[in-house]
DOLOBA-942515 format. One record per residue (C-alpha): residue in one letter; chain; x, y, z; residue number from 1. Coordinates in Angstrom, 1 decimal. Example, Ala and Ser with C-alpha at 12.3 -4.5 7.8 and 13.67 -1.06 7.14 Angstrom:
2
["a","A",[12.3,-4.5,7.8],1]
["s","A",[13.7,-1.1,7.1],2]
***
This chain:
596
["m","A",[-90.4,63.8,103.1],1]
["i","A",[-90.2,60.2,104.4],2]
["q","A",[-93.4,59.0,106.0],3]
["l","A",[-93.0,58.0,109.7],4]
["q","A",[-95.6,56.7,112.1],5]
["t","A",[-95.7,56.2,115.9],6]
["k","A",[-96.8,52.8,117.3],7]
["f","A",[-100.1,54.5,118.3],8]
["s","A",[-101.2,54.7,114.6],9]
["r","A",[-101.9,50.9,114.7],10]
["q","A",[-104.4,51.5,117.5],11]
["v","A",[-106.5,54.0,115.5],12]
["d","A",[-110.0,52.5,114.7],13]
["e","A",[-111.8,54.6,112.2],14]
["h","A",[-115.1,53.5,113.8],15]
["n","A",[-114.0,54.6,117.2],16]
["v","A",[-111.6,57.6,116.8],17]
["l","A",[-110.5,59.4,119.9],18]
["p","A",[-113.7,58.3,121.8],19]
["e","A",[-112.7,59.8,125.1],20]
["y","A",[-114.9,62.5,126.6],21]
["p","A",[-113.2,65.7,125.3],22]
["r","A",[-114.1,68.1,128.1],23]
["p","A",[-113.0,66.6,131.4],24]
["s","A",[-113.5,69.9,133.4],25]
["l","A",[-117.3,69.7,132.8],26]
["v","A",[-118.7,66.2,132.2],27]
["r","A",[-122.2,65.2,131.3],28]
["t","A",[-123.6,61.7,130.6],29]
["s","A",[-125.2,62.8,127.3],30]
["y","A",[-122.4,62.5,124.7],31]
["l","A",[-122.4,61.7,121.0],32]
["n","A",[-118.9,61.5,119.4],33]
["l","A",[-119.0,62.6,115.7],34]
["n","A",[-115.4,61.6,114.9],35]
["g","A",[-114.9,59.1,112.1],36]
["r","A",[-115.5,59.1,108.3],37]
["w","A",[-116.9,62.3,106.8],38]
["e","A",[-117.3,63.2,103.1],39]
["c","A",[-114.8,65.8,102.0],40]
["a","A",[-114.2,68.2,99.1],41]
["f","A",[-112.0,71.1,98.0],42]
["s","A",[-113.3,74.0,96.0],43]
["k","A",[-112.4,77.5,94.8],44]
["t","A",[-115.8,79.1,95.6],45]
["p","A",[-117.7,79.6,98.8],46]
["e","A",[-120.8,77.8,97.5],47]
["i","A",[-121.6,74.3,98.8],48]
["p","A",[-120.2,71.9,96.2],49]
["l","A",[-122.4,69.7,94.2],50]
["s","A",[-120.4,66.6,95.1],51]
["f","A",[-118.1,65.5,97.9],52]
["d","A",[-115.6,63.2,96.1],53]
["l","A",[-113.2,62.5,99.0],54]
["s","A",[-113.4,60.7,102.4],55]
["i","A",[-111.6,62.1,105.4],56]
["l","A",[-111.1,60.6,108.9],57]
["v","A",[-112.1,63.3,111.4],58]
["p","A",[-110.4,64.8,113.4],59]
["f","A",[-107.2,64.4,111.5],60]
["s","A",[-106.3,67.4,109.2],61]
["p","A",[-106.3,66.7,105.4],62]
["e","A",[-102.5,67.4,105.2],63]
["c","A",[-101.6,64.4,107.4],64]
["q","A",[-101.4,60.6,106.7],65]
["l","A",[-104.1,59.5,109.1],66]
["s","A",[-106.7,61.6,107.5],67]
["g","A",[-106.5,59.5,104.3],68]
["v","A",[-106.3,62.7,102.2],69]
["s","A",[-102.7,64.0,102.3],70]
["r","A",[-103.5,67.3,100.6],71]
["q","A",[-102.6,70.8,101.6],72]
["l","A",[-105.4,73.4,101.9],73]
["k","A",[-104.1,76.6,100.3],74]
["p","A",[-105.1,80.2,100.7],75]
["g","A",[-108.0,81.0,98.5],76]
["e","A",[-109.4,77.5,98.6],77]
["y","A",[-112.3,76.0,100.6],78]
["l","A",[-112.3,72.7,102.4],79]
["w","A",[-115.7,71.1,102.9],80]
["y","A",[-116.9,68.4,105.3],81]
["r","A",[-120.2,66.6,105.2],82]
["r","A",[-122.0,63.9,107.1],83]
["t","A",[-125.5,62.8,108.1],84]
["i","A",[-126.6,62.5,111.7],85]
["t","A",[-129.9,60.7,112.6],86]
["l","A",[-131.7,62.2,115.6],87]
["a","A",[-135.0,62.0,117.3],88]
["k","A",[-136.6,65.4,117.8],89]
["p","A",[-135.6,66.6,121.3],90]
["q","A",[-138.1,67.1,124.0],91]
["q","A",[-139.4,70.6,124.5],92]
["d","A",[-137.3,71.3,127.6],93]
["k","A",[-134.1,70.0,126.0],94]
["r","A",[-131.5,71.6,123.7],95]
["i","A",[-128.8,70.0,121.4],96]
["l","A",[-125.4,71.5,121.4],97]
["l","A",[-122.8,70.8,118.7],98]
["h","A",[-119.2,71.2,119.8],99]
["f","A",[-115.9,71.6,117.9],100]
["g","A",[-112.6,71.2,119.8],101]
["a","A",[-110.8,73.3,117.2],102]
["a","A",[-111.0,74.1,113.4],103]
["d","A",[-108.1,75.7,111.6],104]
["q","A",[-108.6,78.5,110.7],105]
["t","A",[-112.0,80.0,109.8],106]
["a","A",[-115.1,77.7,110.0],107]
["e","A",[-118.7,78.1,109.1],108]
["v","A",[-121.1,75.3,110.1],109]
["f","A",[-124.4,74.5,108.2],110]
["v","A",[-127.2,72.4,109.6],111]
["n","A",[-129.6,71.3,106.9],112]
["r","A",[-128.1,74.0,104.7],113]
["i","A",[-128.7,76.8,107.3],114]
["s","A",[-125.7,78.6,108.8],115]
["a","A",[-125.6,77.8,112.5],116]
["v","A",[-122.3,79.3,113.6],117]
["r","A",[-119.1,80.9,112.2],118]
["h","A",[-115.8,80.9,114.1],119]
["c","A",[-112.4,82.4,113.4],120]
["g","A",[-109.2,81.1,115.1],121]
["g","A",[-107.6,77.7,114.7],122]
["y","A",[-106.9,76.8,118.3],123]
["l","A",[-109.9,77.4,120.5],124]
["p","A",[-113.2,75.4,120.9],125]
["f","A",[-116.6,76.7,119.8],126]
["s","A",[-120.2,75.5,120.0],127]
["a","A",[-123.6,76.1,118.6],128]
["d","A",[-127.1,75.3,119.8],129]
["i","A",[-128.5,73.6,116.7],130]
["t","A",[-131.9,72.5,118.1],131]
["d","A",[-134.0,74.8,115.9],132]
["y","A",[-132.2,73.7,112.7],133]
["l","A",[-132.9,70.0,113.3],134]
["q","A",[-135.6,67.8,111.9],135]
["e","A",[-136.8,64.3,112.9],136]
["g","A",[-134.6,61.6,111.3],137]
["d","A",[-131.7,62.4,109.0],138]
["n","A",[-129.9,65.8,109.3],139]
["e","A",[-127.1,67.1,107.0],140]
["l","A",[-124.1,68.6,108.7],141]
["i","A",[-121.7,70.6,106.6],142]
["v","A",[-118.5,72.5,107.6],143]
["r","A",[-116.7,75.0,105.4],144]
["i","A",[-113.1,75.8,106.2],145]
["q","A",[-110.7,78.5,105.0],146]
["d","A",[-107.0,78.7,106.2],147]
["e","A",[-104.6,81.5,105.3],148]
["s","A",[-101.9,79.8,107.4],149]
["n","A",[-98.8,82.0,107.6],150]
["t","A",[-99.9,84.3,104.8],151]
["s","A",[-102.1,86.4,107.1],152]
["w","A",[-101.9,87.8,110.6],153]
["h","A",[-104.0,85.1,112.2],154]
["a","A",[-102.5,82.9,115.0],155]
["r","A",[-100.6,80.0,113.4],156]
["g","A",[-97.9,78.9,115.8],157]
["k","A",[-95.1,77.0,114.0],158]
["q","A",[-97.2,76.3,110.8],159]
["s","A",[-95.7,77.2,107.4],160]
["l","A",[-96.8,76.6,103.9],161]
["k","A",[-93.1,76.3,103.1],162]
["p","A",[-91.9,74.3,106.1],163]
["g","A",[-88.2,74.1,107.0],164]
["g","A",[-85.9,74.4,110.0],165]
["m","A",[-87.9,75.5,113.1],166]
["f","A",[-91.2,75.8,111.2],167]
["y","A",[-93.3,72.8,110.2],168]
["t","A",[-96.0,71.6,107.8],169]
["a","A",[-99.1,73.7,107.9],170]
["q","A",[-102.3,71.9,108.7],171]
["s","A",[-106.0,72.9,108.5],172]
["g","A",[-109.5,71.8,109.1],173]
["l","A",[-111.1,69.9,111.9],174]
["w","A",[-108.2,68.7,114.1],175]
["q","A",[-110.0,68.1,117.4],176]
["t","A",[-113.0,66.0,118.4],177]
["v","A",[-116.5,67.0,117.1],178]
["w","A",[-119.3,66.0,119.4],179]
["m","A",[-122.8,66.7,120.6],180]
["e","A",[-124.7,66.6,123.9],181]
["i","A",[-128.3,67.1,125.1],182]
["v","A",[-128.8,69.7,127.8],183]
["p","A",[-131.7,71.3,129.6],184]
["v","A",[-132.8,74.8,128.6],185]
["n","A",[-131.0,76.5,131.5],186]
["y","A",[-127.8,74.4,131.5],187]
["i","A",[-124.5,74.8,133.2],188]
["e","A",[-122.3,76.6,130.7],189]
["q","A",[-119.1,77.0,132.6],190]
["i","A",[-117.5,76.6,136.0],191]
["f","A",[-114.7,78.7,137.5],192]
["y","A",[-112.6,77.7,140.5],193]
["h","A",[-110.3,80.2,142.3],194]
["t","A",[-108.4,78.5,145.1],195]
["d","A",[-106.9,80.5,148.0],196]
["y","A",[-104.2,78.2,149.2],197]
["d","A",[-103.1,80.2,152.3],198]
["q","A",[-106.7,80.5,153.6],199]
["g","A",[-107.8,77.0,152.6],200]
["l","A",[-110.7,78.3,150.5],201]
["v","A",[-112.2,77.5,147.2],202]
["h","A",[-114.2,80.2,145.4],203]
["l","A",[-116.6,78.6,143.0],204]
["k","A",[-118.8,80.2,140.3],205]
["v","A",[-121.2,78.2,138.2],206]
["l","A",[-122.5,80.0,135.1],207]
["t","A",[-126.0,79.5,133.6],208]
["q","A",[-128.1,81.8,131.3],209]
["h","A",[-130.6,82.4,134.2],210]
["s","A",[-129.7,82.3,137.8],211]
["a","A",[-131.0,79.1,139.5],212]
["p","A",[-130.3,77.1,142.7],213]
["v","A",[-127.2,75.0,142.6],214]
["e","A",[-126.0,72.2,144.8],215]
["c","A",[-122.2,71.4,145.0],216]
["v","A",[-120.6,68.3,146.5],217]
["i","A",[-116.8,68.2,146.9],218]
["s","A",[-115.2,64.8,147.6],219]
["g","A",[-111.8,63.3,147.8],220]
["k","A",[-109.9,60.3,149.2],221]
["d","A",[-110.2,59.9,153.0],222]
["m","A",[-112.5,62.9,153.5],223]
["e","A",[-116.2,63.4,154.2],224]
["p","A",[-117.9,65.0,151.2],225]
["v","A",[-118.5,68.7,151.6],226]
["c","A",[-121.9,70.0,150.5],227]
["i","A",[-122.8,73.6,149.8],228]
["n","A",[-125.9,75.2,148.3],229]
["g","A",[-126.2,78.5,146.5],230]
["m","A",[-127.2,80.2,143.3],231]
["t","A",[-125.6,80.0,139.9],232]
["n","A",[-123.9,83.2,138.6],233]
["s","A",[-122.9,84.0,142.2],234]
["e","A",[-119.8,83.1,144.1],235]
["l","A",[-119.8,80.1,146.4],236]
["i","A",[-117.1,79.9,149.0],237]
["v","A",[-116.0,76.5,150.4],238]
["s","A",[-113.7,76.0,153.3],239]
["l","A",[-111.2,73.1,153.2],240]
["p","A",[-109.2,73.6,156.4],241]
["d","A",[-107.2,70.4,156.2],242]
["f","A",[-106.9,70.2,152.4],243]
["h","A",[-104.6,67.9,150.4],244]
["p","A",[-102.2,70.0,148.3],245]
["w","A",[-101.5,69.3,144.6],246]
["t","A",[-97.8,68.8,143.5],247]
["p","A",[-96.2,67.0,140.5],248]
["e","A",[-95.1,64.4,143.0],249]
["d","A",[-98.6,64.0,144.5],250]
["p","A",[-101.2,65.3,142.0],251]
["f","A",[-104.3,65.2,144.2],252]
["l","A",[-107.5,66.2,142.6],253]
["y","A",[-110.8,67.0,144.4],254]
["l","A",[-113.9,65.7,142.6],255]
["v","A",[-117.0,67.9,142.2],256]
["s","A",[-120.6,67.1,141.5],257]
["l","A",[-123.0,69.9,140.6],258]
["k","A",[-126.8,69.9,140.3],259]
["s","A",[-128.8,72.9,139.0],260]
["s","A",[-132.4,72.6,137.9],261]
["a","A",[-132.4,69.6,135.5],262]
["d","A",[-128.6,69.7,134.8],263]
["r","A",[-126.0,67.4,136.3],264]
["v","A",[-122.3,67.7,135.7],265]
["s","A",[-119.1,66.5,137.3],266]
["s","A",[-115.8,68.4,137.5],267]
["y","A",[-112.6,68.7,139.5],268]
["f","A",[-110.1,71.1,141.0],269]
["a","A",[-106.8,71.1,143.0],270]
["m","A",[-105.3,73.1,145.8],271]
["r","A",[-102.0,74.6,144.8],272]
["k","A",[-100.1,77.9,144.8],273]
["c","A",[-97.3,78.9,142.5],274]
["d","A",[-95.6,82.3,143.0],275]
["i","A",[-92.2,84.0,143.4],276]
["q","A",[-90.6,84.4,146.8],277]
["t","A",[-87.2,85.1,148.2],278]
["a","A",[-85.3,81.8,148.5],279]
["p","A",[-82.8,81.0,151.3],280]
["d","A",[-79.9,82.1,149.1],281]
["g","A",[-81.5,85.6,148.8],282]
["t","A",[-82.5,85.2,145.1],283]
["q","A",[-86.1,85.4,143.7],284]
["r","A",[-87.2,81.9,142.8],285]
["f","A",[-90.3,79.9,142.0],286]
["f","A",[-92.2,78.5,145.0],287]
["l","A",[-94.8,75.8,144.9],288]
["n","A",[-97.1,75.7,147.9],289]
["n","A",[-94.8,78.2,149.8],290]
["k","A",[-91.7,76.1,149.3],291]
["p","A",[-88.8,76.6,146.8],292]
["y","A",[-89.5,74.4,143.8],293]
["f","A",[-87.2,74.2,140.8],294]
["q","A",[-89.0,73.6,137.5],295]
["a","A",[-87.0,71.4,135.2],296]
["g","A",[-88.9,71.6,131.9],297]
["v","A",[-88.8,70.6,128.2],298]
["l","A",[-90.2,72.5,125.2],299]
["d","A",[-93.3,70.6,123.9],300]
["q","A",[-94.6,71.6,120.5],301]
["g","A",[-97.2,68.7,120.1],302]
["y","A",[-96.5,67.4,116.6],303]
["w","A",[-96.9,63.9,115.4],304]
["p","A",[-95.4,62.5,112.1],305]
["e","A",[-98.6,60.8,111.0],306]
["s","A",[-101.2,63.3,112.3],307]
["l","A",[-99.4,66.7,112.8],308]
["y","A",[-101.4,68.6,115.5],309]
["t","A",[-103.6,65.8,116.6],310]
["a","A",[-102.3,63.0,118.7],311]
["p","A",[-103.3,59.7,117.1],312]
["t","A",[-104.8,58.4,120.4],313]
["d","A",[-105.4,59.6,123.9],314]
["e","A",[-102.7,57.1,125.0],315]
["a","A",[-100.2,58.8,122.7],316]
["l","A",[-101.0,62.2,124.3],317]
["t","A",[-100.5,60.7,127.8],318]
["a","A",[-97.4,58.9,126.8],319]
["d","A",[-95.4,62.1,126.0],320]
["i","A",[-96.2,63.5,129.4],321]
["s","A",[-95.4,60.2,131.2],322]
["r","A",[-92.1,59.8,129.3],323]
["m","A",[-90.9,63.3,130.4],324]
["k","A",[-91.9,62.6,134.0],325]
["k","A",[-89.9,59.3,134.0],326]
["l","A",[-86.9,61.3,132.8],327]
["g","A",[-87.1,63.6,135.8],328]
["f","A",[-88.8,66.6,134.2],329]
["n","A",[-91.6,68.2,136.1],330]
["m","A",[-92.7,70.9,133.6],331]
["l","A",[-93.6,71.3,129.9],332]
["r","A",[-93.6,74.6,128.1],333]
["k","A",[-96.5,74.1,125.6],334]
["h","A",[-95.0,76.1,122.7],335]
["a","A",[-97.0,78.0,120.1],336]
["k","A",[-100.0,75.7,120.4],337]
["i","A",[-103.1,75.1,122.4],338]
["e","A",[-103.8,71.4,123.0],339]
["p","A",[-107.2,69.7,123.3],340]
["e","A",[-108.4,69.9,126.9],341]
["r","A",[-107.5,66.2,127.6],342]
["f","A",[-103.8,67.1,127.4],343]
["y","A",[-104.2,69.5,130.4],344]
["y","A",[-106.4,67.0,132.2],345]
["r","A",[-103.6,64.4,131.9],346]
["c","A",[-101.1,67.0,133.2],347]
["d","A",[-103.4,67.6,136.1],348]
["q","A",[-103.9,63.9,136.7],349]
["l","A",[-100.2,62.8,136.2],350]
["g","A",[-98.6,65.8,137.9],351]
["m","A",[-96.9,67.9,135.2],352]
["l","A",[-96.5,71.7,135.4],353]
["v","A",[-97.3,73.6,132.2],354]
["w","A",[-96.1,77.0,130.9],355]
["q","A",[-98.7,77.9,128.3],356]
["d","A",[-97.8,80.0,125.3],357]
["m","A",[-100.4,82.2,123.6],358]
["v","A",[-100.3,81.2,119.9],359]
["n","A",[-98.3,83.7,117.9],360]
["g","A",[-99.6,85.5,114.8],361]
["g","A",[-98.7,88.5,112.8],362]
["s","A",[-97.5,88.9,109.2],363]
["a","A",[-94.3,87.3,107.9],364]
["y","A",[-91.5,87.4,110.4],365]
["k","A",[-88.2,89.2,109.7],366]
["h","A",[-85.8,86.5,110.9],367]
["w","A",[-82.8,88.6,110.2],368]
["f","A",[-84.1,90.8,113.0],369]
["v","A",[-86.2,88.7,115.4],370]
["t","A",[-83.9,85.7,115.3],371]
["y","A",[-80.3,86.8,114.5],372]
["l","A",[-79.9,90.5,115.3],373]
["a","A",[-82.2,90.1,118.4],374]
["t","A",[-79.8,87.4,119.8],375]
["l","A",[-76.9,89.8,119.6],376]
["m","A",[-79.0,92.7,121.0],377]
["n","A",[-80.1,90.5,123.9],378]
["w","A",[-76.6,89.3,124.7],379]
["n","A",[-75.4,92.9,124.8],380]
["h","A",[-78.3,94.0,126.9],381]
["i","A",[-79.5,96.5,124.3],382]
["s","A",[-83.1,97.5,125.2],383]
["f","A",[-85.8,97.6,122.5],384]
["s","A",[-89.3,98.9,122.7],385]
["d","A",[-92.2,97.0,121.1],386]
["d","A",[-94.3,100.1,120.5],387]
["e","A",[-96.0,101.3,117.3],388]
["k","A",[-92.8,102.7,115.7],389]
["h","A",[-91.3,99.1,115.6],390]
["a","A",[-94.5,97.4,114.5],391]
["g","A",[-93.0,96.6,111.1],392]
["l","A",[-89.9,94.9,112.5],393]
["l","A",[-92.1,92.8,114.8],394]
["s","A",[-94.7,92.0,112.0],395]
["r","A",[-97.7,93.7,113.7],396]
["l","A",[-98.9,96.4,111.3],397]
["h","A",[-102.5,95.2,111.2],398]
["p","A",[-104.9,96.6,113.9],399]
["e","A",[-107.3,93.8,113.3],400]
["g","A",[-104.6,91.3,114.0],401]
["k","A",[-103.8,93.0,117.3],402]
["d","A",[-107.5,93.0,118.3],403]
["e","A",[-107.8,89.3,117.4],404]
["f","A",[-104.7,88.5,119.5],405]
["r","A",[-106.2,90.3,122.6],406]
["r","A",[-109.5,88.5,122.1],407]
["e","A",[-107.7,85.1,121.9],408]
["i","A",[-105.8,85.9,125.1],409]
["t","A",[-109.2,86.3,126.9],410]
["e","A",[-110.6,83.2,125.3],411]
["t","A",[-107.5,81.1,126.0],412]
["i","A",[-107.5,82.0,129.7],413]
["a","A",[-111.3,81.3,130.0],414]
["f","A",[-110.8,77.9,128.3],415]
["l","A",[-107.9,76.7,130.4],416]
["y","A",[-108.5,78.6,133.7],417]
["n","A",[-109.4,75.7,135.9],418]
["h","A",[-106.4,73.5,135.1],419]
["p","A",[-104.0,73.4,138.1],420]
["s","A",[-101.1,72.2,136.0],421]
["i","A",[-100.9,75.5,134.3],422]
["v","A",[-98.7,77.9,136.3],423]
["v","A",[-97.4,80.5,133.8],424]
["w","A",[-98.9,82.3,130.8],425]
["v","A",[-96.5,83.3,128.0],426]
["p","A",[-98.0,85.9,125.6],427]
["f","A",[-95.0,86.5,123.3],428]
["n","A",[-92.0,84.4,122.2],429]
["e","A",[-88.9,85.9,120.6],430]
["g","A",[-90.7,88.9,119.1],431]
["w","A",[-93.0,86.9,116.8],432]
["g","A",[-95.8,89.3,116.3],433]
["q","A",[-95.0,91.0,119.6],434]
["f","A",[-96.6,94.3,120.5],435]
["d","A",[-97.2,96.2,123.7],436]
["a","A",[-96.1,93.2,125.9],437]
["l","A",[-96.7,95.3,129.1],438]
["a","A",[-100.3,95.8,128.2],439]
["a","A",[-100.7,92.1,127.3],440]
["c","A",[-99.3,91.3,130.8],441]
["e","A",[-101.8,93.6,132.5],442]
["q","A",[-104.6,92.1,130.5],443]
["i","A",[-103.6,88.6,131.7],444]
["r","A",[-103.2,89.7,135.3],445]
["t","A",[-106.7,91.2,135.2],446]
["l","A",[-108.2,88.0,133.8],447]
["d","A",[-106.1,85.7,136.0],448]
["s","A",[-104.3,86.9,139.1],449]
["s","A",[-103.5,83.4,140.3],450]
["r","A",[-100.7,82.7,137.8],451]
["l","A",[-97.4,84.1,136.8],452]
["v","A",[-96.7,85.9,133.5],453]
["d","A",[-93.6,85.5,131.2],454]
["h","A",[-94.4,88.5,129.1],455]
["a","A",[-91.6,88.2,126.6],456]
["s","A",[-89.9,84.9,126.3],457]
["g","A",[-86.3,85.0,125.0],458]
["w","A",[-85.8,88.6,124.3],459]
["f","A",[-87.4,92.0,123.7],460]
["d","A",[-87.9,92.2,127.5],461]
["q","A",[-90.0,95.2,128.5],462]
["k","A",[-89.1,94.8,132.2],463]
["g","A",[-92.6,93.6,133.0],464]
["g","A",[-94.2,90.3,134.1],465]
["d","A",[-92.8,88.1,136.8],466]
["i","A",[-89.9,86.5,134.9],467]
["l","A",[-86.5,87.5,133.5],468]
["s","A",[-86.9,85.1,130.5],469]
["l","A",[-83.7,84.0,128.8],470]
["h","A",[-83.0,81.8,125.7],471]
["y","A",[-79.5,80.3,125.4],472]
["y","A",[-78.2,78.5,122.3],473]
["f","A",[-75.0,80.2,121.0],474]
["l","A",[-73.4,83.0,122.9],475]
["k","A",[-72.1,82.8,126.5],476]
["l","A",[-74.9,82.8,129.0],477]
["k","A",[-74.9,85.9,131.2],478]
["f","A",[-77.5,87.4,133.4],479]
["k","A",[-77.9,89.4,136.6],480]
["p","A",[-80.5,88.2,139.1],481]
["e","A",[-83.2,90.8,139.8],482]
["s","A",[-84.7,92.0,143.0],483]
["k","A",[-88.4,91.3,142.0],484]
["r","A",[-88.6,89.0,139.0],485]
["a","A",[-87.4,85.4,139.0],486]
["a","A",[-84.9,84.3,136.4],487]
["a","A",[-85.7,81.4,134.0],488]
["l","A",[-83.8,79.8,131.1],489]
["t","A",[-87.0,79.3,129.0],490]
["e","A",[-85.1,77.7,126.1],491]
["f","A",[-81.7,76.1,125.8],492]
["g","A",[-80.0,73.1,124.2],493]
["g","A",[-81.4,72.3,120.8],494]
["y","A",[-78.7,69.6,120.4],495]
["s","A",[-79.3,67.7,117.1],496]
["l","A",[-79.0,64.1,116.2],497]
["s","A",[-80.6,62.6,113.1],498]
["i","A",[-81.1,58.8,113.3],499]
["p","A",[-81.7,57.0,109.9],500]
["g","A",[-85.0,55.3,109.7],501]
["h","A",[-86.4,57.5,112.5],502]
["s","A",[-86.1,60.9,110.8],503]
["c","A",[-88.5,62.1,108.1],504]
["c","A",[-86.3,64.6,106.3],505]
["k","A",[-82.9,64.3,104.8],506]
["k","A",[-82.0,67.9,105.7],507]
["v","A",[-81.1,68.3,109.4],508]
["y","A",[-81.7,71.4,111.5],509]
["g","A",[-80.4,72.0,115.0],510]
["y","A",[-78.1,74.2,117.0],511]
["k","A",[-75.2,71.8,117.5],512]
["k","A",[-75.0,68.5,115.6],513]
["f","A",[-73.9,65.1,117.0],514]
["n","A",[-73.3,61.8,115.2],515]
["s","A",[-74.3,59.3,117.9],516]
["t","A",[-76.4,58.9,121.1],517]
["g","A",[-73.2,58.6,123.0],518]
["t","A",[-71.7,61.9,121.8],519]
["l","A",[-75.0,63.6,122.2],520]
["t","A",[-75.3,62.4,125.8],521]
["y","A",[-71.8,63.6,126.7],522]
["g","A",[-72.5,66.9,124.9],523]
["y","A",[-75.6,67.2,127.1],524]
["i","A",[-73.6,66.4,130.3],525]
["d","A",[-71.0,69.0,129.4],526]
["l","A",[-73.7,71.7,128.7],527]
["i","A",[-75.4,71.1,132.1],528]
["r","A",[-72.3,70.8,134.1],529]
["q","A",[-70.4,73.7,132.6],530]
["t","A",[-73.2,76.2,131.9],531]
["i","A",[-76.6,75.3,133.2],532]
["l","A",[-75.9,74.1,136.7],533]
["p","A",[-73.7,77.2,137.6],534]
["a","A",[-76.5,79.4,136.3],535]
["v","A",[-79.0,77.6,138.5],536]
["k","A",[-76.8,78.1,141.5],537]
["k","A",[-76.6,81.8,140.6],538]
["g","A",[-80.4,82.3,140.4],539]
["i","A",[-82.0,80.5,137.5],540]
["g","A",[-85.2,79.0,138.9],541]
["a","A",[-86.6,77.1,135.9],542]
["t","A",[-85.1,75.6,132.7],543]
["v","A",[-86.7,74.4,129.5],544]
["y","A",[-84.6,72.1,127.3],545]
["t","A",[-85.3,72.2,123.5],546]
["q","A",[-87.1,69.8,122.9],547]
["l","A",[-89.4,66.8,123.6],548]
["s","A",[-89.1,65.2,120.2],549]
["d","A",[-87.8,65.8,116.7],550]
["i","A",[-90.1,67.5,114.3],551]
["e","A",[-89.5,67.2,110.6],552]
["e","A",[-86.1,68.8,109.8],553]
["e","A",[-85.6,69.9,113.4],554]
["t","A",[-83.8,66.9,114.9],555]
["n","A",[-83.1,68.3,118.3],556]
["g","A",[-85.6,66.1,120.3],557]
["i","A",[-84.9,64.0,123.3],558]
["y","A",[-87.0,61.4,121.4],559]
["t","A",[-87.1,60.8,117.7],560]
["y","A",[-90.1,62.0,115.8],561]
["d","A",[-91.7,58.6,115.9],562]
["r","A",[-91.1,58.4,119.7],563]
["e","A",[-89.2,55.1,119.3],564]
["i","A",[-85.7,56.1,120.5],565]
["c","A",[-84.6,58.2,123.5],566]
["k","A",[-81.5,59.9,122.1],567]
["i","A",[-80.0,61.0,125.4],568]
["d","A",[-79.2,58.4,128.0],569]
["p","A",[-82.3,58.3,130.4],570]
["d","A",[-80.2,57.8,133.5],571]
["t","A",[-78.1,60.8,132.6],572]
["l","A",[-81.2,62.9,132.2],573]
["r","A",[-82.6,61.8,135.5],574]
["k","A",[-79.3,62.4,137.3],575]
["w","A",[-78.8,65.9,136.0],576]
["n","A",[-82.4,66.9,136.5],577]
["r","A",[-82.0,65.8,140.1],578]
["a","A",[-78.8,68.0,140.4],579]
["l","A",[-80.6,71.0,138.9],580]
["k","A",[-83.6,70.5,141.3],581]
["e","A",[-81.3,70.3,144.4],582]
["a","A",[-79.4,73.4,143.4],583]
["g","A",[-82.5,75.3,142.4],584]
["e","A",[-84.2,74.6,145.7],585]
["c","A",[-81.1,75.7,147.6],586]
["k","A",[-80.6,72.3,149.1],587]
["t","A",[-77.3,70.7,150.0],588]
["y","A",[-76.4,68.8,146.9],589]
["a","A",[-73.8,66.2,146.1],590]
["d","A",[-70.8,66.9,143.8],591]
["h","A",[-72.2,65.9,140.4],592]
["t","A",[-68.8,65.6,138.6],593]
["t","A",[-68.8,61.9,137.6],594]
["d","A",[-70.1,61.3,134.1],595]
["h","A",[-72.6,58.5,133.6],596]
***
């Protein structure tokens, strides 16, 4: 594999790695970033090694270039991190929290050789109150990691120990920011906002260990601050009769200041509504703030050539979102991955809708069935149940794996609940580890009634959720609009072009290959004009083009893997996204027959 880097690698300072505050939805002034150089070791046994002979740059996984290690953690091995932190003993009424953005896949944290917390799951944050393990002066922090990757039933997304095609290099370890903060004993643990767009209300709940008085101040541009007092752990209701709506074109955020006992935090929310209603043409379509709104999206898998799962800088994370906006897209389908919270904050801030996948797990996938035979079954409208009798075909034979997936649904929604950019949850994709999708849909609805659910993206539709979800790559696209669910083309395209010097693999994977940016652009025009636009006029309310960038062998990105070259003419993308939007919102649209 040829080593590639984005321009953002040159901005990485190992003394100031990803310094931005990692939790924008709940901000405190106390913040100590622990990214940077840590000692590192690999071992075959679970005992703390006698020596740490490597150095790793946290939070880049050991498999990637930016970590300085470039070594794969394999099943049966242990990856160790160690560093010293120097602290003054906290005051009696203060606690010190240690936070991990994510650690792939199972982590145990030791403070001064005492186990402080253990966490399983490579995509979600976890924390520990380490106050009682600390001493005055130097303290030793050790993290032990195990990663079974795609050899187990744990969530793993697109990671593979044998990468190729649509699956990519497995990564492990600490891949998001590690940080600490000082809090009072009864601190604000979480905030939940539920906005009622039609009534102009915000339902606010502030969680603390013990109920206490709380003062809330909501502010925004050109408005008098709104103040409300109440109690934590109880609902506060705030009326905003002349509120400013949030849209991708006008991503207005309300700022929130909260005081409870000795704790002070800042946060934000937005007023927006996304649902399905009957459009002027009589079809069920996506509405935003009670108006038809076509979602022109792109599949976003969040990989980087030099750093795999971790964007090299916050600017790099933001740049991907901004690039897609400039090309006329207003939605990203975050595919088989959960990003650091700053990604969703940037989508909130910049105005980008997000369809969020739950991360797939299960045992080894049977691609002869879930990829190839399933495509034919879907095209011929052959129904298929995802119940227990088909668990082997769908790689879900392990009850503990199902339990973990259900738990991670709950934790994912709790983690991302407040981000207005997220409008759809996607529990299953193309049958990868799928089981009982109708129950998963109901679990999601119970946890979050404010968003839509695409319960089975691509195929193995169980007639549930809010969306008739179609993937189109090979066979003729055919569908029939439904009376209750909206239709969406949740993957299409996958057109491939490998550009020498900007591709990291000699082998090329994609669904239709082109030899120049010109032929790729005209192929895209033909696809949109002949197939996609007619489908949108018929009832498709959202589209997701595959994909944002190349990733390893898969060279079907709009951008090259190093983000240096836009392979489809930008004006063409903007023009046809405009055409799709006009048709999808049932507007009078111009005849888009002239090629760019």
